[in-house]
BAZA-465917 format. One line per 8 residues: their letters; for each residue x, y, z of N, C-alpha, C. Coordinates in Angstrom, 2 decimals, padded with zeros to 5 digits, m for minus. Layout:
residues N
A = X/Y/Z/X/Y/Z/X/Y/Z  ... .
END
This chain:
residues 85
MITDNLDD = 044.81/m032.93/015.57/045.87/m032.09/016.00/045.94/m030.87/015.08  046.08/m029.68/015.64/046.15/m028.46/014.87/047.50/m027.85/015.12  048.17/m027.40/014.06/049.45/m026.76/014.21/049.43/m025.34/013.63  050.37/m024.53/014.09/050.46/m023.17/013.57/051.84/m022.72/013.89  052.38/m021.75/013.13/053.67/m021.17/013.39/053.49/m019.80/014.07  054.00/m019.64/015.26/053.83/m018.47/016.03/054.74/m017.30/015.59  055.72/m017.58/014.71/056.58/m016.53/014.20/055.77/m015.41/013.52  054.64/m015.65/012.95/053.84/m014.68/012.25/053.27/m013.66/013.24 .
LDNENSSE = 053.29/m013.94/014.52/052.71/m013.05/015.53/053.60/m012.00/016.09  054.90/m012.06/015.70/055.85/m011.07/016.20/055.47/m009.72/015.69  055.59/m008.70/016.54/055.26/m007.34/016.22/056.50/m006.79/015.39  056.27/m006.61/014.11/057.33/m006.12/013.26/057.79/m004.72/013.58  056.97/m003.89/014.17/057.30/m002.52/014.54/058.03/m002.41/015.88  058.17/m003.49/016.61/058.77/m003.45/017.94/060.29/m003.35/017.81  060.86/m002.43/018.57/062.38/m002.30/018.59/062.94/m003.16/019.68  062.08/m003.75/020.54/062.50/m004.56/021.63/062.97/m005.92/021.08 .
PKESRSYF = 064.13/m006.44/021.54/064.57/m007.74/021.01/063.58/m008.82/021.39  063.45/m009.83/020.53/062.48/m010.92/020.71/062.71/m011.66/022.05  063.94/m011.85/022.42/064.28/m012.65/023.66/063.79/m011.95/024.94  063.67/m010.63/024.93/063.34/m009.92/026.16/061.86/m009.57/026.26  061.08/m009.96/025.33/059.61/m009.69/025.41/059.05/m010.53/026.51  058.12/m009.97/027.32/057.55/m010.67/028.46/056.29/m011.45/028.09  055.84/m011.37/026.89/054.65/m012.16/026.51/054.83/m012.72/025.13  054.08/m013.76/024.86/054.08/m014.41/023.55/052.84/m015.28/023.50 .
EAEQQYQC = 051.76/m014.71/023.00/050.45/m015.36/023.08/049.85/m015.46/021.71  049.18/m016.61/021.42/048.56/m016.78/020.13/047.26/m017.51/020.36  046.28/m017.20/019.53/045.02/m017.92/019.55/045.17/m019.21/018.75  044.71/m020.32/019.27/044.78/m021.60/018.64/043.39/m022.20/018.77  043.23/m023.32/018.16/041.92/m024.10/018.23/042.15/m025.52/018.53  041.17/m026.16/019.19/041.20/m027.61/019.33/039.77/m028.12/019.07  039.73/m029.40/018.67/038.51/m030.04/018.39/038.08/m030.81/019.61  036.88/m030.60/020.12/036.36/m031.33/021.28/036.37/m032.80/021.00 .
AACGETND = 036.93/m033.56/021.93/036.99/m035.02/021.76/035.66/m035.69/021.95  034.65/m035.01/022.50/033.36/m035.59/022.67/032.42/m035.28/021.52  032.25/m033.99/021.18/031.26/m033.62/020.17/031.86/m033.17/018.84  033.16/m032.91/018.78/033.82/m032.48/017.56/033.78/m031.03/017.28  033.18/m030.24/018.16/033.06/m028.78/017.96/034.50/m028.15/018.09  034.73/m027.16/017.29/035.99/m026.40/017.33/035.90/m025.34/018.41  036.90/m025.29/019.28/037.00/m024.35/020.41/038.27/m023.50/020.30  038.20/m022.29/020.63/039.37/m021.40/020.69/040.01/m021.39/022.05 .
IFVDIAEG = 041.36/m021.38/022.04/042.13/m021.23/023.26/043.27/m020.33/022.99  043.91/m019.81/024.01/045.10/m018.97/023.88/046.30/m019.74/024.40  047.38/m019.64/023.64/048.66/m020.29/024.01/049.62/m019.21/024.45  050.14/m019.33/025.65/051.07/m018.29/026.23/052.40/m019.04/026.41  053.40/m018.63/025.68/054.73/m019.21/025.79/055.33/m019.11/027.19  054.90/m018.12/027.95/055.37/m017.91/029.27/055.02/m019.11/030.20  054.02/m019.89/029.77/053.64/m021.08/030.52/054.53/m022.29/030.20  055.48/m022.17/029.27/056.39/m023.24/028.99/056.14/m023.85/027.60 .
YSQSFVEE = 057.16/m024.59/027.14/057.05/m025.24/025.82/056.16/m026.48/025.77  055.90/m027.03/026.98/054.98/m028.21/027.08/053.96/m027.88/028.17  052.69/m027.87/027.70/051.61/m027.49/028.66/050.50/m028.49/028.57  049.75/m028.60/029.70/048.61/m029.53/029.79/047.64/m028.93/030.75  046.42/m028.86/030.42/045.36/m028.34/031.24/043.99/m028.87/030.76  042.96/m028.67/031.61/041.61/m029.09/031.32/040.80/m027.90/030.87  040.11/m028.03/029.78/039.21/m027.02/029.27/037.88/m027.63/028.86  036.78/m027.00/029.31/035.45/m027.50/028.95/035.05/m026.95/027.59 .
CYACDKPN = 034.42/m027.84/026.78/033.95/m027.46/025.46/032.80/m026.48/025.63  032.81/m025.38/024.86/031.75/m024.41/024.97/030.38/m024.89/024.45  030.43/m025.94/023.58/029.15/m026.47/023.00/028.54/m027.56/023.88  029.32/m028.49/024.40/028.72/m029.61/025.11/029.13/m029.67/026.62  029.97/m028.80/027.05/030.51/m028.72/028.41/031.26/m029.93/028.89  031.68/m030.79/027.97/032.53/m031.95/028.39/033.94/m031.48/028.59  034.66/m031.99/029.63/036.02/m031.62/029.87/036.97/m032.31/028.87  037.87/m031.51/028.34/038.89/m032.01/027.45/040.27/m031.78/028.09 .
QITIAIDP = 041.15/m032.77/028.02/042.55/m032.61/028.43/043.27/m032.04/027.28  043.73/m030.78/027.37/044.43/m030.12/026.27/045.95/m030.25/026.50  046.63/m030.64/025.43/048.09/m030.72/025.50/048.65/m029.82/024.39  049.62/m029.04/024.80/050.26/m028.09/023.87/051.75/m028.37/023.89  052.35/m028.45/022.71/053.79/m028.57/022.58/054.27/m027.48/021.64  055.27/m026.71/022.06/055.83/m025.65/021.25/057.29/m025.96/020.97  057.66/m026.03/019.71/059.01/m026.28/019.37/059.80/m024.99/019.61  060.82/m024.97/020.55/061.52/m023.76/020.88/062.38/m023.22/019.72 .
NTGQVSVG = 062.69/m024.07/018.77/063.55/m023.62/017.64/062.72/m023.00/016.53  061.53/m023.48/016.29/060.78/m023.03/015.12/059.52/m022.25/015.52  059.07/m022.40/016.76/057.83/m021.74/017.21/056.61/m022.51/016.76  056.77/m023.71/016.14/055.66/m024.53/015.75/054.86/m024.99/016.95  053.52/m024.78/016.89/052.67/m025.12/018.05/051.81/m026.36/017.63  051.75/m027.37/018.48/050.86/m028.51/018.30/049.87/m028.55/019.45  048.62/m028.68/019.11/047.58/m028.71/020.11/046.78/m030.04/019.97  046.58/m030.70/021.07/045.78/m031.99/021.06/044.75/m031.93/022.15 .
SDLIS = 043.76/m032.78/022.03/042.72/m032.86/023.02/042.26/m034.32/023.16  042.04/m034.67/024.43/041.47/m036.02/024.77/040.31/m035.83/025.77  039.35/m036.68/025.64/038.18/m036.61/026.51/038.51/m037.12/027.89  038.06/m036.43/028.90/038.23/m036.84/030.30/036.95/m037.48/030.72  036.99/m038.71/031.18/035.69/m039.40/031.55/035.39/m039.18/032.99 .
END
């Protein structure tokens, strides 16, 4: 599981309030459950605080079930992956 704090991604020069921004995206990584290769993914808060989708590993092409949990209070992101058989 890989975690990161998305608060670091806020645009400090923006005069627009944080609540009204229409996007909130961050690059994260997951480790392929089949081959162990590290893969990059993008997390978009607009998709919700709890997300799940299938992503193929770029190294071995095996499908991974990606789960993302975002703490709405802290912005802490947790990314997990499981192999789909």
